[in-house]
MARDREN-471334 format. One record per residue (C-alpha): x, y, z; residue in three letters; residue number from 1. Coordinates in steps of 0.25 Angstrom, whole numbers, plus 5000, padded with zeros to 4 digits. Example, Ala and Ser with C-alpha at 12.3 -4.5 7.8 and 13.67 -1.06 7.14 Angstrom:
<sites>
     x     y     z  resn  resi
  5049  4982  5031   ala     1
  5055  4996  5029   ser     2
</sites>
This chain:
<sites>
     x     y     z  resn  resi
  4601  5240  5127   met     1
  4612  5234  5119   ser     2
  4625  5241  5118   ser     3
  4630  5243  5104   cys     4
  4645  5239  5103   val     5
  4652  5244  5091   ser     6
  4660  5235  5083   pro     7
  4673  5243  5085   ser     8
  4671  5241  5100   glu     9
  4671  5226  5099   asn    10
  4682  5225  5089   phe    11
  4695  5218  5095   val    12
  4707  5222  5087   pro    13
  4716  5210  5083   asp    14
  4730  5212  5087   ser    15
  4736  5203  5076   arg    16
  4728  5211  5066   ala    17
  4731  5224  5071   ser    18
  4746  5221  5072   thr    19
  4753  5228  5060   pro    20
  4762  5219  5051   val    21
  4776  5225  5048   ser    22
  4781  5224  5034   asp    23
  4795  5224  5039   lys    24
  4793  5211  5047   ser    25
  4787  5204  5035   cys    26
  4798  5208  5027   ala    27
  4809  5203  5037   ser    28
  4804  5189  5038   arg    29
  4809  5184  5024   pro    30
  4823  5191  5028   asp    31
  4823  5183  5041   asp    32
  4820  5170  5033   val    33
  4831  5173  5023   val    34
  4841  5176  5034   asn    35
  4838  5163  5041   thr    36
  4840  5156  5028   met    37
  4853  5163  5026   asn    38
  4858  5159  5040   lys    39
  4854  5144  5038   lys    40
  4861  5144  5024   val    41
  4873  5150  5031   glu    42
  4873  5140  5042   val    43
  4872  5129  5032   tyr    44
  4883  5135  5024   thr    45
  4892  5135  5036   asn    46
  4888  5120  5039   ile    47
  4892  5116  5024   val    48
  4905  5124  5025   asn    49
  4908  5117  5038   gln    50
  4905  5104  5032   phe    51
  4914  5107  5020   gly    52
  4925  5111  5030   arg    53
  4923  5098  5038   asn    54
  4923  5090  5025   leu    55
  4936  5096  5020   asn    56
  4943  5093  5034   thr    57
  4938  5079  5033   leu    58
  4944  5078  5019   gly    59
  4957  5084  5024   asp    60
  4958  5074  5035   arg    61
  4955  5062  5026   phe    62
  4966  5067  5016   asn    63
  4976  5067  5028   arg    64
  4971  5054  5032   phe    65
  4973  5048  5018   glu    66
  4987  5055  5017   thr    67
  4991  5048  5030   gln    68
  4986  5035  5026   leu    69
  4994  5036  5013   lys    70
  5006  5039  5021   ile    71
  5004  5027  5030   asn    72
  5002  5018  5018   asn    73
  5015  5023  5013   glu    74
  5022  5020  5026   lys    75
  5016  5006  5026   val    76
  5020  5003  5012   glu    77
  5034  5008  5015   lys    78
  5035  4999  5027   leu    79
  5030  4987  5019   glu    80
  5040  4990  5008   asn    81
  5051  4991  5019   leu    82
  5047  4978  5025   ser    83
  5047  4971  5011   glu    84
  5061  4977  5009   ser    85
  5066  4972  5022   leu    86
  5060  4958  5019   leu    87
  5067  4958  5005   ser    88
  5080  4963  5011   ser    89
  5079  4951  5022   ile    90
  5076  4941  5010   ser    91
  5088  4946  5002   lys    92
  5097  4945  5015   ile    93
  5093  4931  5017   glu    94
  5096  4928  5002   asp    95
  5110  4934  5003   gln    96
  5113  4926  5016   val    97
  5108  4913  5009   ala    98
  5117  4916  4997   asn    99
  5129  4919  5006   leu   100
  5127  4907  5014   cys   101
  5126  4899  5001   met   102
  5139  4905  4995   ser   103
  5146  4902  5008   val   104
  5141  4888  5008   leu   105
  5146  4886  4994   asp   106
  5160  4889  4998   lys   107
  5161  4879  5010   ile   108
  5168  4866  5006   pro   109
  5159  4853  5006   lys   110
  5167  4844  5016   val   111
  5160  4835  5026   thr   112
  5166  4828  5038   asn   113
  5161  4821  5051   asp   114
  5161  4834  5060   cys   115
  5149  4838  5068   ser   116
  5139  4848  5063   cys   117
  5143  4858  5073   glu   118
  5158  4858  5069   his   119
  5154  4858  5055   thr   120
  5146  4870  5056   ile   121
  5156  4877  5064   ser   122
  5167  4875  5054   asn   123
  5159  4879  5043   val   124
  5156  4892  5050   thr   125
  5171  4894  5052   asn   126
  5173  4891  5037   lys   127
  5163  4902  5033   val   128
  5166  4912  5044   cys   129
  5180  4909  5047   gly   130
  5188  4900  5057   ser   131
  5184  4902  5071   ser   132
  5193  4901  5083   glu   133
  5187  4888  5088   ser   134
  5190  4881  5075   asn   135
  5204  4886  5075   gln   136
  5206  4880  5089   leu   137
  5199  4867  5086   ser   138
  5209  4863  5075   asn   139
  5197  4857  5068   arg   140
  5198  4856  5053   glu   141
  5186  4864  5046   pro   142
  5175  4855  5042   val   143
  5163  4858  5033   tyr   144
  5150  4853  5030   ile   145
  5142  4851  5017   glu   146
  5136  4864  5012   thr   147
  5122  4857  5011   ile   148
  5122  4856  5026   glu   149
  5124  4871  5028   ile   150
  5114  4874  5018   val   151
  5104  4865  5026   lys   152
  5108  4873  5039   leu   153
  5106  4886  5032   leu   154
  5093  4881  5025   thr   155
  5088  4877  5039   lys   156
  5091  4890  5045   arg   157
  5086  4900  5034   phe   158
  5076  4891  5026   ala   159
  5070  4881  5035   pro   160
  5061  4870  5028   glu   161
  5049  4873  5037   asn   162
  5048  4887  5031   leu   163
  5046  4882  5017   thr   164
  5031  4882  5018   asp   165
  5031  4896  5023   val   166
  5039  4901  5011   tyr   167
  5030  4894  5001   met   168
  5018  4900  5008   ser   169
  5025  4914  5007   gln   170
  5027  4911  4992   ile   171
  5013  4907  4990   asp   172
  5008  4920  4997   ala   173
  5018  4929  4991   cys   174
  5011  4940  4983   val   175
  5016  4953  4977   arg   176
  5013  4965  4986   lys   177
  5008  4978  4980   pro   178
  5020  4986  4975   gly   179
  5030  4975  4978   gln   180
  5041  4974  4967   pro   181
  5042  4962  4959   leu   182
  5057  4960  4962   gln   183
  5054  4959  4977   glu   184
  5042  4949  4975   leu   185
  5051  4940  4967   ala   186
  5063  4941  4977   asp   187
  5053  4937  4988   asn   188
  5047  4925  4981   ile   189
  5062  4921  4978   lys   190
  5065  4921  4992   arg   191
  5053  4913  4996   leu   192
  5055  4903  4986   val   193
  5069  4901  4990   arg   194
  5065  4899  5004   met   195
  5053  4890  5001   ala   196
  5061  4881  4991   tyr   197
  5076  4881  4996   pro   198
  5079  4867  4990   ser   199
  5072  4870  4976   ala   200
  5081  4873  4964   ser   201
  5083  4887  4958   leu   202
  5074  4884  4946   asp   203
  5063  4879  4955   thr   204
  5064  4891  4964   arg   205
  5064  4900  4953   asp   206
  5051  4894  4947   tyr   207
  5044  4894  4960   leu   208
  5048  4909  4962   thr   209
  5043  4912  4948   tyr   210
  5029  4906  4951   arg   211
  5028  4912  4965   ala   212
  5032  4926  4959   phe   213
  5021  4925  4948   arg   214
  5011  4921  4959   lys   215
  5015  4932  4968   ala   216
  5014  4943  4958   leu   217
  4999  4944  4960   asn   218
  4998  4951  4946   asp   219
  4991  4945  4934   his   220
  4998  4954  4924   asp   221
  5012  4951  4929   leu   222
  5010  4936  4931   glu   223
  5004  4935  4916   leu   224
  5016  4943  4911   ala   225
  5025  4933  4918   ile   226
  5017  4921  4913   val   227
  5017  4926  4898   gln   228
  5032  4929  4899   ser   229
  5035  4914  4901   asn   230
  5045  4916  4912   val   231
  5047  4905  4923   glu   232
  5058  4912  4931   thr   233
  5056  4922  4942   ile   234
  5066  4932  4936   asp   235
  5060  4932  4923   arg   236
  5046  4933  4929   ala   237
  5051  4945  4938   leu   238
  5056  4952  4926   tyr   239
  5043  4950  4918   cys   240
  5035  4955  4930   ala   241
  5043  4967  4931   leu   242
  5042  4970  4917   lys   243
  5027  4969  4916   cys   244
  5025  4977  4929   glu   245
  5034  4988  4924   thr   246
  5026  4989  4911   phe   247
  5012  4989  4919   arg   248
  5017  5000  4928   asp   249
  5021  5008  4916   arg   250
  5007  5006  4910   glu   251
  5000  5010  4923   lys   252
  5008  5023  4924   arg   253
  5005  5027  4910   phe   254
  4990  5025  4912   arg   255
  4990  5033  4925   gln   256
  4996  5045  4918   gln   257
  4987  5057  4918   pro   258
  4979  5060  4905   lys   259
  4978  5073  4899   phe   260
  4964  5080  4900   glu   261
  4957  5084  4888   thr   262
  4951  5098  4885   ala   263
  4937  5093  4888   val   264
  4941  5088  4902   cys   265
  4949  5101  4905   ile   266
  4937  5110  4901   asn   267
  4927  5101  4909   ala   268
  4936  5104  4922   lys   269
  4937  5119  4919   ala   270
  4922  5120  4917   asn   271
  4918  5112  4930   gln   272
  4912  5121  4941   thr   273
  4915  5119  4956   cys   274
  4902  5118  4964   tyr   275
  4909  5124  4977   phe   276
  4914  5137  4971   cys   277
  4906  5137  4958   asn   278
  4919  5140  4950   glu   279
  4923  5133  4937   lys   280
  4936  5126  4935   gly   281
  4936  5116  4946   his   282
  4927  5106  4954   ala   283
  4923  5106  4968   ile   284
  4934  5097  4973   arg   285
  4944  5106  4967   asp   286
  4938  5119  4972   cys   287
  4948  5128  4979   pro   288
  4938  5135  4987   lys   289
  4934  5123  4995   arg   290
  4939  5123  5009   thr   291
</sites>
């Protein structure tokens, strides 16, 4: 006899189907997603702000480095100017010594005798600097030598012939440095020409100095102005170059003067919007709220 089982007895309830779904849990899931997104946005914002602060710090360090570099360049320029002024002073002192020697030699009488060279130089020194005690005891009459002999000795001491090629090479390599005054350049070339061609006449040395000065300018406008003025002496060439350079510097300063802004430019600047603070009247690079 078969047993009859009712459908209710064989029915196994499903736990998942029987679990009630809460309305509050369904409503809280979008809020959790929004909170998570807000936290991520906050983290990204902090990262961007930190990157901006690091970038500003790097910019400040770069500005300090640039300022220190400018200071160092100014110090180097001052040292170069000081060394150039020292060299110029040394060359002027050499010129004064040479002129003094020549003025003293012109006053020495041109008398020759059969005295030895040692006695001659000794007595010439006594004549220039005063009588010495040894000369008073020797009862020897003062003797002199031709001025040309002393000139040869001084030339051998201060302008030896084996350095002529060196001075000529310096003349060929002489180029005006940035910011170097024209008068200083002309004096330096005069000194080199005088040392390279000691036996040349004044007109020859002046012409050689003029040609070397034109070449050392390294400026097409100045050289063209000198050529067009039809001058052939160093003094006139220097005057022409100074006049041309003064006029050019004045024109350059006039072009660099700030121009007046038109009303259209002023209105355009007033209407521009800052993309950092969203305010009008300035750009992002001039924003006062940037840290």
